Biopython code that builds the backbone (N, CA, C, O; Angstrom):
import numpy as np
from Bio.PDB.StructureBuilder import StructureBuilder

atoms = [
    (1, "MET", "N", (0.793, -1.336, 0.191)),
    (1, "MET", "CA", (-0.045, -0.312, 0.250)),
    (1, "MET", "C", (0.353, 0.960, 0.326)),
    (1, "MET", "O", (0.331, 1.498, 1.433)),
    (2, "ASP", "N", (1.034, 2.087, -1.440)),
    (2, "ASP", "CA", (2.015, 3.116, -0.931)),
    (2, "ASP", "C", (1.181, 4.285, -0.099)),
    (2, "ASP", "O", (0.401, 3.827, 0.736)),
    (3, "LEU", "N", (1.247, 5.986, -0.229)),
    (3, "LEU", "CA", (1.171, 7.061, 0.401)),
    (3, "LEU", "C", (0.336, 7.349, -0.607)),
    (3, "LEU", "O", (0.667, 8.529, -0.491)),
    (4, "LYS", "N", (-0.657, 7.387, -1.740)),
    (4, "LYS", "CA", (-1.501, 7.812, -2.510)),
    (4, "LYS", "C", (-2.961, 6.455, -1.700)),
    (4, "LYS", "O", (-4.018, 6.727, -1.132)),
    (5, "ASP", "N", (-2.456, 5.353, -1.956)),
    (5, "ASP", "CA", (-3.530, 4.661, -1.188)),
    (5, "ASP", "C", (-4.156, 4.836, 0.006)),
    (5, "ASP", "O", (-5.368, 4.844, 0.218)),
    (6, "GLN", "N", (-2.633, 5.071, 1.308)),
    (6, "GLN", "CA", (-3.323, 5.253, 2.465)),
    (6, "GLN", "C", (-3.670, 6.824, 2.925)),
    (6, "GLN", "O", (-3.782, 7.256, 4.072)),
    (7, "LEU", "N", (-3.789, 7.457, 1.795)),
    (7, "LEU", "CA", (-4.339, 9.045, 1.820)),
    (7, "LEU", "C", (-5.984, 8.790, 1.008)),
    (7, "LEU", "O", (-6.999, 9.472, 1.146)),
    (8, "LYS", "N", (-5.789, 7.681, 0.237)),
    (8, "LYS", "CA", (-7.619, 8.074, -0.570)),
    (8, "LYS", "C", (-8.147, 7.637, 0.975)),
    (8, "LYS", "O", (-9.123, 8.170, 1.502)),
    (9, "ASN", "N", (-7.267, 6.482, 1.669)),
    (9, "ASN", "CA", (-8.339, 5.699, 2.955)),
    (9, "ASN", "C", (-8.559, 6.692, 3.885)),
    (9, "ASN", "O", (-9.676, 6.838, 4.383)),
    (10, "LEU", "N", (-7.450, 7.519, 4.230)),
    (10, "LEU", "CA", (-7.970, 9.019, 5.539)),
    (10, "LEU", "C", (-8.997, 10.162, 4.876)),
    (10, "LEU", "O", (-9.621, 10.988, 5.542)),
    (11, "PHE", "N", (-9.024, 10.069, 3.845)),
    (11, "PHE", "CA", (-10.285, 11.355, 2.916)),
    (11, "PHE", "C", (-10.636, 10.377, 1.311)),
    (11, "PHE", "O", (-10.193, 10.182, 0.179)),
    (12, "PRO", "N", (-11.594, 10.055, 2.110)),
    (12, "PRO", "CA", (-12.070, 9.655, 0.759)),
    (12, "PRO", "C", (-13.528, 10.316, 0.214)),
    (12, "PRO", "O", (-14.387, 9.681, -0.399)),
    (13, "ASP", "N", (-13.605, 11.836, 0.609)),
    (13, "ASP", "CA", (-13.854, 12.249, -0.270)),
    (13, "ASP", "C", (-13.235, 13.341, -0.910)),
    (13, "ASP", "O", (-13.856, 14.073, -1.680)),
    (14, "HIS", "N", (-12.138, 13.477, -0.654)),
    (14, "HIS", "CA", (-11.419, 14.552, -0.874)),
    (14, "HIS", "C", (-10.526, 14.469, -3.053)),
    (14, "HIS", "O", (-9.452, 13.897, -3.239)),
    (15, "THR", "N", (-11.267, 15.104, -4.162)),
    (15, "THR", "CA", (-10.568, 14.923, -5.183)),
    (15, "THR", "C", (-9.106, 15.720, -5.336)),
    (15, "THR", "O", (-8.835, 16.900, -5.112)),
    (16, "PRO", "N", (-8.351, 14.724, -5.759)),
    (16, "PRO", "CA", (-6.553, 16.701, -5.696)),
    (16, "PRO", "C", (-7.609, 17.212, -7.304)),
    (16, "PRO", "O", (-8.374, 16.735, -8.142)),
    (17, "GLU", "N", (-6.904, 18.548, -6.881)),
    (17, "GLU", "CA", (-7.054, 19.780, -7.357)),
    (17, "GLU", "C", (-5.963, 19.543, -8.799)),
    (17, "GLU", "O", (-4.862, 19.006, -8.673)),
    (18, "PRO", "N", (-6.498, 20.043, -10.139)),
    (18, "PRO", "CA", (-5.352, 19.690, -11.422)),
    (18, "PRO", "C", (-3.911, 21.333, -11.081)),
    (18, "PRO", "O", (-3.921, 22.542, -11.312)),
    (19, "SER", "N", (-3.091, 20.516, -10.559)),
    (19, "SER", "CA", (-1.837, 21.853, -10.282)),
    (19, "SER", "C", (-1.817, 22.922, -12.239)),
    (19, "SER", "O", (-2.177, 22.797, -13.409)),
    (20, "ASP", "N", (-1.066, 23.932, -11.229)),
    (20, "ASP", "CA", (-0.734, 24.734, -12.284)),
    (20, "ASP", "C", (0.832, 24.853, -12.435)),
    (20, "ASP", "O", (1.808, 24.956, -11.693)),
    (21, "THR", "N", (0.471, 24.764, -14.223)),
    (21, "THR", "CA", (1.998, 24.234, -14.962)),
    (21, "THR", "C", (2.015, 25.458, -15.157)),
    (21, "THR", "O", (2.320, 25.084, -16.290)),
    (22, "SER", "N", (1.987, 27.169, -15.233)),
    (22, "SER", "CA", (1.873, 27.826, -16.491)),
    (22, "SER", "C", (2.981, 28.024, -16.712)),
    (22, "SER", "O", (3.318, 28.347, -17.851)),
    (23, "ASN", "N", (4.077, 27.869, -15.496)),
    (23, "ASN", "CA", (5.190, 28.434, -15.440)),
    (23, "ASN", "C", (6.472, 28.248, -15.755)),
    (23, "ASN", "O", (7.442, 29.001, -15.833)),
    (24, "THR", "N", (6.247, 26.760, -15.971)),
    (24, "THR", "CA", (7.194, 25.627, -15.158)),
    (24, "THR", "C", (7.181, 24.602, -16.650)),
    (24, "THR", "O", (6.283, 24.776, -17.474)),
    (25, "GLU", "N", (8.347, 23.463, -16.891)),
    (25, "GLU", "CA", (8.253, 23.258, -18.063)),
    (25, "GLU", "C", (8.143, 21.721, -17.272)),
    (25, "GLU", "O", (8.168, 21.687, -16.042)),
    (26, "ASP", "N", (8.001, 20.254, -18.219)),
    (26, "ASP", "CA", (7.417, 19.139, -18.061)),
    (26, "ASP", "C", (8.645, 18.534, -16.744)),
    (26, "ASP", "O", (8.357, 17.776, -15.819)),
    (27, "HIS", "N", (10.172, 19.210, -17.063)),
    (27, "HIS", "CA", (10.977, 18.246, -16.311)),
    (27, "HIS", "C", (10.913, 19.758, -14.943)),
    (27, "HIS", "O", (11.961, 20.107, -14.401)),
    (28, "GLY", "N", (10.040, 20.203, -14.721)),
    (28, "GLY", "CA", (9.647, 21.318, -13.079)),
    (28, "GLY", "C", (10.568, 22.552, -13.916)),
    (28, "GLY", "O", (11.033, 23.098, -12.915)),
    (29, "ILE", "N", (10.868, 22.972, -14.534)),
    (29, "ILE", "CA", (11.652, 24.185, -14.357)),
    (29, "ILE", "C", (11.494, 25.155, -14.658)),
    (29, "ILE", "O", (10.834, 25.390, -15.671)),
    (30, "TRP", "N", (12.113, 26.269, -13.795)),
    (30, "TRP", "CA", (10.340, 27.237, -13.826)),
    (30, "TRP", "C", (11.202, 28.126, -14.812)),
    (30, "TRP", "O", (12.365, 28.404, -14.523)),
    (31, "MET", "N", (10.469, 28.668, -16.258)),
    (31, "MET", "CA", (10.695, 29.835, -17.252)),
    (31, "MET", "C", (10.414, 31.208, -17.027)),
    (31, "MET", "O", (9.317, 31.692, -16.748)),
    (32, "GLN", "N", (11.371, 31.725, -17.154)),
    (32, "GLN", "CA", (11.362, 32.729, -17.439)),
    (32, "GLN", "C", (11.294, 34.191, -17.915)),
    (32, "GLN", "O", (11.810, 34.266, -19.030)),
    (33, "ASP", "N", (10.957, 35.082, -17.585)),
    (33, "ASP", "CA", (10.702, 36.052, -19.405)),
    (33, "ASP", "C", (11.728, 36.717, -19.441)),
    (33, "ASP", "O", (11.841, 37.234, -20.552)),
    (34, "ASP", "N", (12.744, 37.026, -18.605)),
    (34, "ASP", "CA", (13.712, 37.443, -19.241)),
    (34, "ASP", "C", (15.078, 36.520, -19.600)),
    (34, "ASP", "O", (15.360, 35.475, -19.013)),
    (35, "PRO", "N", (15.726, 37.017, -20.492)),
    (35, "PRO", "CA", (16.364, 36.175, -21.661)),
    (35, "PRO", "C", (18.075, 35.633, -20.221)),
    (35, "PRO", "O", (18.697, 36.259, -19.362)),
    (36, "ILE", "N", (18.096, 34.910, -20.496)),
    (36, "ILE", "CA", (19.345, 34.517, -20.129)),
    (36, "ILE", "C", (20.740, 34.866, -20.644)),
    (36, "ILE", "O", (20.644, 35.005, -21.863)),
    (37, "ILE", "N", (21.945, 35.060, -20.252)),
    (37, "ILE", "CA", (22.968, 35.489, -20.874)),
    (37, "ILE", "C", (23.979, 34.897, -20.683)),
    (37, "ILE", "O", (24.673, 34.714, -19.683)),
    (38, "CYS", "N", (24.061, 34.486, -22.070)),
    (38, "CYS", "CA", (25.041, 33.727, -22.758)),
    (38, "CYS", "C", (26.030, 33.969, -23.120)),
    (38, "CYS", "O", (25.681, 34.033, -24.299)),
    (39, "LYS", "N", (27.365, 34.245, -23.167)),
    (39, "LYS", "CA", (28.169, 35.782, -22.801)),
    (39, "LYS", "C", (29.902, 34.057, -22.717)),
    (39, "LYS", "O", (29.907, 32.939, -22.202)),
    (40, "TYR", "N", (30.591, 34.569, -23.239)),
    (40, "TYR", "CA", (32.177, 34.336, -23.818)),
    (40, "TYR", "C", (33.785, 34.586, -23.299)),
    (40, "TYR", "O", (34.526, 35.434, -23.796)),
    (41, "GLU", "N", (33.979, 34.105, -22.724)),
    (41, "GLU", "CA", (35.502, 34.968, -21.708)),
    (41, "GLU", "C", (36.840, 33.494, -22.178)),
    (41, "GLU", "O", (36.818, 32.324, -22.560)),
    (42, "LYS", "N", (37.837, 34.561, -21.823)),
    (42, "LYS", "CA", (38.811, 33.333, -22.076)),
    (42, "LYS", "C", (39.344, 33.364, -19.996)),
    (42, "LYS", "O", (39.210, 34.401, -19.346)),
    (43, "ARG", "N", (39.751, 32.389, -19.524)),
    (43, "ARG", "CA", (40.301, 32.074, -18.331)),
    (43, "ARG", "C", (41.588, 31.629, -18.143)),
    (43, "ARG", "O", (41.647, 30.452, -17.788)),
    (44, "LYS", "N", (42.553, 32.155, -18.261)),
    (44, "LYS", "CA", (43.852, 31.130, -18.565)),
    (44, "LYS", "C", (44.610, 30.456, -19.197)),
    (44, "LYS", "O", (45.377, 29.516, -18.989)),
    (45, "GLY", "N", (44.149, 31.340, -20.377)),
    (45, "GLY", "CA", (43.993, 31.126, -21.830)),
    (45, "GLY", "C", (43.022, 29.991, -22.693)),
    (45, "GLY", "O", (43.158, 29.993, -23.916)),
    (46, "LYS", "N", (42.038, 29.015, -22.075)),
    (46, "LYS", "CA", (41.362, 29.059, -22.612)),
    (46, "LYS", "C", (40.068, 29.338, -21.902)),
    (46, "LYS", "O", (39.780, 29.758, -20.782)),
    (47, "PRO", "N", (39.081, 28.774, -23.450)),
    (47, "PRO", "CA", (37.817, 29.780, -23.403)),
    (47, "PRO", "C", (36.840, 28.975, -22.736)),
    (47, "PRO", "O", (37.076, 27.772, -22.853)),
    (48, "ILE", "N", (35.607, 29.316, -21.938)),
    (48, "ILE", "CA", (34.749, 29.309, -21.462)),
    (48, "ILE", "C", (33.532, 30.082, -21.559)),
    (48, "ILE", "O", (33.332, 31.296, -21.612)),
    (49, "THR", "N", (32.619, 28.875, -21.570)),
    (49, "THR", "CA", (31.071, 29.391, -21.739)),
    (49, "THR", "C", (29.934, 30.085, -20.497)),
    (49, "THR", "O", (29.205, 29.247, -19.966)),
    (50, "ILE", "N", (29.850, 30.837, -20.260)),
    (50, "ILE", "CA", (29.170, 31.942, -18.963)),
    (50, "ILE", "C", (27.167, 31.925, -19.817)),
    (50, "ILE", "O", (26.537, 32.275, -20.814)),
    (51, "LEU", "N", (27.019, 31.214, -18.426)),
    (51, "LEU", "CA", (25.214, 31.151, -18.871)),
    (51, "LEU", "C", (24.952, 32.609, -17.851)),
    (51, "LEU", "O", (25.556, 32.356, -16.809)),
    (52, "GLU", "N", (24.538, 33.507, -17.774)),
    (52, "GLU", "CA", (23.850, 34.060, -16.082)),
    (52, "GLU", "C", (22.216, 34.405, -16.319)),
    (52, "GLU", "O", (21.577, 33.999, -17.290)),
    (53, "GLY", "N", (21.726, 35.158, -15.337)),
    (53, "GLY", "CA", (20.249, 35.821, -16.086)),
    (53, "GLY", "C", (19.562, 35.021, -15.596)),
    (53, "GLY", "O", (18.464, 35.566, -15.704)),
    (54, "TYR", "N", (19.310, 33.634, -14.881)),
    (54, "TYR", "CA", (18.212, 33.428, -14.317)),
    (54, "TYR", "C", (17.502, 33.298, -12.963)),
    (54, "TYR", "O", (18.306, 32.848, -12.146)),
    (55, "THR", "N", (16.290, 33.525, -12.414)),
    (55, "THR", "CA", (16.080, 34.645, -12.018)),
    (55, "THR", "C", (15.320, 33.196, -11.070)),
    (55, "THR", "O", (15.036, 33.570, -9.932)),
    (56, "GLY", "N", (14.986, 31.800, -11.303)),
    (56, "GLY", "CA", (13.976, 30.792, -10.172)),
    (56, "GLY", "C", (15.048, 30.913, -9.667)),
    (56, "GLY", "O", (15.916, 31.778, -9.541)),
    (57, "ALA", "N", (14.705, 29.065, -9.158)),
    (57, "ALA", "CA", (15.453, 28.257, -8.291)),
    (57, "ALA", "C", (16.578, 28.054, -8.184)),
    (57, "ALA", "O", (17.251, 28.018, -9.214)),
    (58, "SER", "N", (16.912, 27.943, -7.500)),
    (58, "SER", "CA", (18.769, 27.889, -7.826)),
    (58, "SER", "C", (19.344, 26.518, -7.812)),
    (58, "SER", "O", (20.515, 26.276, -8.106)),
    (59, "GLU", "N", (18.241, 25.411, -7.366)),
    (59, "GLU", "CA", (17.672, 24.145, -7.977)),
    (59, "GLU", "C", (17.683, 23.741, -8.926)),
    (59, "GLU", "O", (18.408, 22.792, -9.226)),
    (60, "ASP", "N", (16.392, 24.673, -10.227)),
    (60, "ASP", "CA", (16.507, 24.795, -11.100)),
    (60, "ASP", "C", (17.621, 24.584, -12.004)),
    (60, "ASP", "O", (18.092, 23.698, -12.717)),
    (61, "PHE", "N", (17.895, 26.102, -11.573)),
    (61, "PHE", "CA", (19.404, 26.328, -12.424)),
    (61, "PHE", "C", (20.323, 25.281, -12.749)),
    (61, "PHE", "O", (20.836, 25.221, -13.866)),
    (62, "LYS", "N", (20.696, 24.007, -11.358)),
    (62, "LYS", "CA", (21.725, 23.357, -11.532)),
    (62, "LYS", "C", (20.886, 22.461, -12.811)),
    (62, "LYS", "O", (21.066, 22.719, -14.001)),
    (63, "LEU", "N", (20.028, 21.467, -12.358)),
    (63, "LEU", "CA", (19.461, 21.178, -12.818)),
    (63, "LEU", "C", (19.533, 21.453, -14.371)),
    (63, "LEU", "O", (20.297, 20.640, -14.891)),
    (64, "LEU", "N", (19.031, 22.262, -15.206)),
    (64, "LEU", "CA", (19.739, 23.084, -15.993)),
    (64, "LEU", "C", (21.170, 22.614, -16.807)),
    (64, "LEU", "O", (21.329, 22.219, -17.962)),
    (65, "ALA", "N", (22.309, 22.871, -15.494)),
    (65, "ALA", "CA", (23.956, 23.104, -15.399)),
    (65, "ALA", "C", (24.145, 21.677, -16.016)),
    (65, "ALA", "O", (24.729, 21.446, -17.075)),
    (66, "LYS", "N", (23.551, 20.739, -15.174)),
    (66, "LYS", "CA", (23.771, 19.281, -15.132)),
    (66, "LYS", "C", (23.017, 18.606, -16.483)),
    (66, "LYS", "O", (23.229, 17.443, -16.826)),
    (67, "ASP", "N", (22.076, 19.545, -17.216)),
    (67, "ASP", "CA", (22.099, 19.002, -18.187)),
    (67, "ASP", "C", (22.449, 19.186, -19.453)),
    (67, "ASP", "O", (22.516, 18.373, -20.375)),
    (68, "ILE", "N", (22.691, 20.448, -19.416)),
    (68, "ILE", "CA", (23.357, 20.818, -20.461)),
    (68, "ILE", "C", (25.073, 20.027, -20.776)),
    (68, "ILE", "O", (25.620, 19.695, -21.828)),
    (69, "LYS", "N", (25.563, 19.944, -19.179)),
    (69, "LYS", "CA", (26.989, 19.541, -18.800)),
    (69, "LYS", "C", (26.673, 18.155, -20.103)),
    (69, "LYS", "O", (27.391, 18.225, -21.101)),
    (70, "THR", "N", (25.824, 17.193, -20.053)),
    (70, "THR", "CA", (25.476, 15.727, -19.989)),
    (70, "THR", "C", (25.196, 15.578, -22.148)),
    (70, "THR", "O", (25.698, 14.870, -23.021)),
    (71, "THR", "N", (24.127, 16.710, -22.128)),
    (71, "THR", "CA", (24.527, 16.996, -23.338)),
    (71, "THR", "C", (25.241, 17.295, -24.189)),
    (71, "THR", "O", (25.193, 16.773, -25.303)),
    (72, "LEU", "N", (26.090, 18.234, -23.843)),
    (72, "LEU", "CA", (28.023, 17.686, -24.797)),
    (72, "LEU", "C", (28.262, 17.097, -24.541)),
    (72, "LEU", "O", (28.749, 16.443, -25.463)),
    (73, "SER", "N", (28.358, 16.439, -23.319)),
    (73, "SER", "CA", (30.082, 16.045, -22.851)),
    (73, "SER", "C", (31.117, 16.541, -22.582)),
    (73, "SER", "O", (32.258, 16.295, -22.972)),
    (74, "VAL", "N", (30.587, 17.512, -21.662)),
    (74, "VAL", "CA", (31.958, 18.737, -21.311)),
    (74, "VAL", "C", (31.503, 18.625, -20.027)),
    (74, "VAL", "O", (30.429, 18.189, -19.613)),
    (75, "GLY", "N", (32.906, 19.286, -19.162)),
    (75, "GLY", "CA", (32.950, 19.186, -18.480)),
    (75, "GLY", "C", (32.446, 21.354, -17.803)),
    (75, "GLY", "O", (32.457, 22.405, -18.443)),
    (76, "GLY", "N", (32.098, 21.050, -16.310)),
    (76, "GLY", "CA", (31.679, 22.786, -16.414)),
    (76, "GLY", "C", (30.920, 23.216, -14.608)),
    (76, "GLY", "O", (30.467, 22.093, -14.385)),
    (77, "SER", "N", (30.690, 23.722, -13.827)),
    (77, "SER", "CA", (30.557, 24.307, -12.817)),
    (77, "SER", "C", (29.442, 25.299, -12.649)),
    (77, "SER", "O", (29.225, 26.084, -13.573)),
    (78, "PHE", "N", (28.548, 25.347, -11.306)),
    (78, "PHE", "CA", (28.025, 26.013, -11.324)),
    (78, "PHE", "C", (28.227, 26.938, -10.125)),
    (78, "PHE", "O", (27.891, 26.416, -9.062)),
    (79, "LYS", "N", (28.692, 28.177, -10.040)),
    (79, "LYS", "CA", (28.844, 28.667, -8.826)),
    (79, "LYS", "C", (28.778, 30.443, -8.979)),
    (79, "LYS", "O", (29.429, 31.284, -9.599)),
    (80, "ASP", "N", (27.697, 30.456, -8.111)),
    (80, "ASP", "CA", (27.093, 32.073, -7.896)),
    (80, "ASP", "C", (26.344, 32.608, -8.694)),
    (80, "ASP", "O", (26.425, 33.693, -9.271)),
    (81, "ASP", "N", (25.091, 31.281, -8.737)),
    (81, "ASP", "CA", (24.258, 31.380, -9.930)),
    (81, "ASP", "C", (24.985, 32.087, -11.659)),
    (81, "ASP", "O", (24.610, 32.962, -12.439)),
    (82, "LYS", "N", (25.977, 31.276, -11.620)),
    (82, "LYS", "CA", (26.598, 31.257, -12.983)),
    (82, "LYS", "C", (26.926, 29.640, -13.466)),
    (82, "LYS", "O", (27.599, 28.929, -12.721)),
    (83, "ILE", "N", (26.439, 29.155, -14.670)),
    (83, "ILE", "CA", (26.720, 27.876, -15.362)),
    (83, "ILE", "C", (28.705, 27.661, -15.722)),
    (83, "ILE", "O", (29.073, 28.596, -16.434)),
    (84, "ILE", "N", (29.229, 27.226, -15.565)),
    (84, "ILE", "CA", (30.267, 28.135, -16.480)),
    (84, "ILE", "C", (30.733, 26.609, -17.234)),
    (84, "ILE", "O", (31.030, 25.645, -16.529)),
    (85, "ILE", "N", (30.745, 26.558, -18.302)),
    (85, "ILE", "CA", (31.406, 25.246, -19.251)),
    (85, "ILE", "C", (32.633, 25.774, -20.064)),
    (85, "ILE", "O", (32.766, 26.834, -20.675)),
    (86, "GLN", "N", (33.633, 24.545, -19.860)),
    (86, "GLN", "CA", (34.478, 24.561, -19.986)),
    (86, "GLN", "C", (34.648, 24.599, -21.873)),
    (86, "GLN", "O", (34.374, 23.545, -22.447)),
    (87, "GLY", "N", (35.006, 25.580, -22.573)),
    (87, "GLY", "CA", (34.337, 25.181, -23.965)),
    (87, "GLY", "C", (33.932, 26.330, -25.132)),
    (87, "GLY", "O", (33.270, 25.572, -25.841)),
    (88, "ASP", "N", (33.890, 27.162, -25.580)),
    (88, "ASP", "CA", (32.528, 28.055, -26.558)),
    (88, "ASP", "C", (31.458, 26.872, -27.174)),
    (88, "ASP", "O", (30.894, 26.742, -28.261)),
    (89, "TYR", "N", (31.466, 26.529, -26.628)),
    (89, "TYR", "CA", (29.436, 26.663, -27.243)),
    (89, "TYR", "C", (28.352, 26.633, -26.829)),
    (89, "TYR", "O", (27.526, 25.867, -26.334)),
    (90, "ARG", "N", (28.666, 28.767, -27.462)),
    (90, "ARG", "CA", (27.537, 29.567, -26.754)),
    (90, "ARG", "C", (25.890, 29.258, -28.225)),
    (90, "ARG", "O", (24.731, 29.671, -28.183)),
    (91, "ASP", "N", (26.800, 28.170, -29.565)),
    (91, "ASP", "CA", (25.701, 28.531, -30.618)),
    (91, "ASP", "C", (25.078, 26.814, -29.666)),
    (91, "ASP", "O", (24.138, 27.182, -28.962)),
    (92, "LYS", "N", (25.229, 25.742, -29.528)),
    (92, "LYS", "CA", (24.935, 25.046, -29.391)),
    (92, "LYS", "C", (24.253, 24.682, -28.131)),
    (92, "LYS", "O", (23.368, 23.842, -27.966)),
    (93, "ILE", "N", (25.144, 25.907, -26.778)),
    (93, "ILE", "CA", (23.479, 26.050, -25.685)),
    (93, "ILE", "C", (22.354, 26.521, -26.053)),
    (93, "ILE", "O", (21.183, 26.178, -25.888)),
    (94, "MET", "N", (22.991, 27.541, -26.694)),
    (94, "MET", "CA", (21.805, 28.573, -26.823)),
    (94, "MET", "C", (20.461, 27.756, -27.916)),
    (94, "MET", "O", (19.233, 27.666, -27.900)),
    (95, "GLN", "N", (21.174, 27.463, -28.460)),
    (95, "GLN", "CA", (19.514, 26.438, -29.453)),
    (95, "GLN", "C", (19.282, 25.573, -28.716)),
    (95, "GLN", "O", (18.216, 25.014, -28.974)),
    (96, "MET", "N", (20.187, 24.914, -27.283)),
    (96, "MET", "CA", (19.205, 23.866, -26.514)),
    (96, "MET", "C", (18.460, 24.452, -25.985)),
    (96, "MET", "O", (17.272, 24.145, -25.883)),
    (97, "LEU", "N", (19.154, 25.727, -25.390)),
    (97, "LEU", "CA", (17.628, 26.386, -24.461)),
    (97, "LEU", "C", (16.892, 27.629, -25.081)),
    (97, "LEU", "O", (16.227, 28.551, -24.609)),
    (98, "ILE", "N", (17.121, 27.422, -25.795)),
    (98, "ILE", "CA", (16.153, 27.810, -27.371)),
    (98, "ILE", "C", (14.592, 26.975, -27.646)),
    (98, "ILE", "O", (13.417, 27.306, -27.806)),
    (99, "ASN", "N", (15.434, 25.642, -27.584)),
    (99, "ASN", "CA", (14.466, 24.468, -27.586)),
    (99, "ASN", "C", (13.837, 24.512, -25.681)),
    (99, "ASN", "O", (13.022, 25.064, -24.943)),
    (100, "LYS", "N", (14.047, 24.316, -25.685)),
    (100, "LYS", "CA", (13.623, 24.450, -24.209)),
    (100, "LYS", "C", (12.344, 25.128, -23.618)),
    (100, "LYS", "O", (11.462, 24.734, -22.855)),
    (101, "GLY", "N", (12.619, 26.438, -24.344)),
    (101, "GLY", "CA", (11.613, 26.755, -24.792)),
    (101, "GLY", "C", (12.338, 29.010, -23.346)),
    (101, "GLY", "O", (11.393, 29.503, -22.730)),
    (102, "PHE", "N", (13.458, 29.605, -23.216)),
    (102, "PHE", "CA", (14.276, 29.899, -22.769)),
    (102, "PHE", "C", (14.201, 30.638, -23.945)),
    (102, "PHE", "O", (14.119, 30.294, -25.124)),
    (103, "LYS", "N", (14.280, 32.617, -22.941)),
    (103, "LYS", "CA", (15.233, 33.417, -24.153)),
    (103, "LYS", "C", (16.562, 33.589, -23.462)),
    (103, "LYS", "O", (16.883, 33.480, -22.279)),
    (104, "VAL", "N", (17.064, 33.811, -24.271)),
    (104, "VAL", "CA", (18.510, 34.035, -24.841)),
    (104, "VAL", "C", (19.419, 34.686, -25.091)),
    (104, "VAL", "O", (19.740, 34.378, -26.239)),
    (105, "LYS", "N", (20.154, 35.527, -24.673)),
    (105, "LYS", "CA", (20.490, 36.617, -25.270)),
    (105, "LYS", "C", (22.143, 36.378, -25.366)),
    (105, "LYS", "O", (22.982, 36.033, -24.534)),
    (106, "ARG", "N", (22.199, 36.698, -26.663)),
    (106, "ARG", "CA", (24.046, 36.350, -26.510)),
    (106, "ARG", "C", (24.853, 37.681, -26.536)),
    (106, "ARG", "O", (24.361, 38.554, -27.250)),
    (107, "VAL", "N", (26.300, 38.067, -25.718)),
    (107, "VAL", "CA", (26.763, 38.730, -24.895)),
    (107, "VAL", "C", (28.289, 38.577, -25.387)),
    (107, "VAL", "O", (28.846, 37.728, -24.690)),
    (108, "GLY", "N", (29.044, 39.059, -26.247)),
    (108, "GLY", "CA", (30.595, 39.143, -26.079)),
    (108, "GLY", "C", (31.124, 38.336, -27.878)),
    (108, "GLY", "O", (31.823, 37.345, -28.089)),
    (109, "GLY", "N", (30.436, 39.271, -28.861)),
    (109, "GLY", "CA", (30.796, 38.589, -30.011)),
    (109, "GLY", "C", (29.882, 37.606, -30.584)),
    (109, "GLY", "O", (30.194, 36.995, -31.606)),
]
sb = StructureBuilder()
sb.init_structure("model")
sb.init_model(0)
sb.init_chain("A")
sb.init_seg("    ")
for serial, (resi, resn, name, xyz) in enumerate(atoms, 1):
    if name == "N":
        sb.init_residue(resn, " ", resi, " ")
    sb.init_atom(name, np.array(xyz, "f"), 0.0, 1.0, " ", f" {name:<3s}", serial, name[0])
structure = sb.get_structure()
C-alpha cells in the first residue's frame, strides 16, 4: 500500500486539484520572461561559456547545468548563480535553451 492509497483511505471524499504549471516545463524547471545571458570569456588562455541571469530557484539552474553538461559531454560548474561550461559552445547551448523555451541573449562577440 503506497502513500496515495493510504491518503485515499484517510480522506475518501477528497478529489485532487489539477496543479498549475503555467510557468514550468515538464521537467519542473521554472521558465522566466527575462533572457538568460550567454557570454564567452577566456580564463588562463582557455575558452569558457558563461550563462547567467536566471531568476528561478538555484536547484532548477543546477538541473539545467547538469543537463547541458551531459548533453554536450563537457565539463563545467555552477558557482555564484552562474553556469560555467568549459569551451566555446555558445551556439549549441543557445539552441538547447531556445528548444526548452527560454529566451537567450548572446553577449560578447
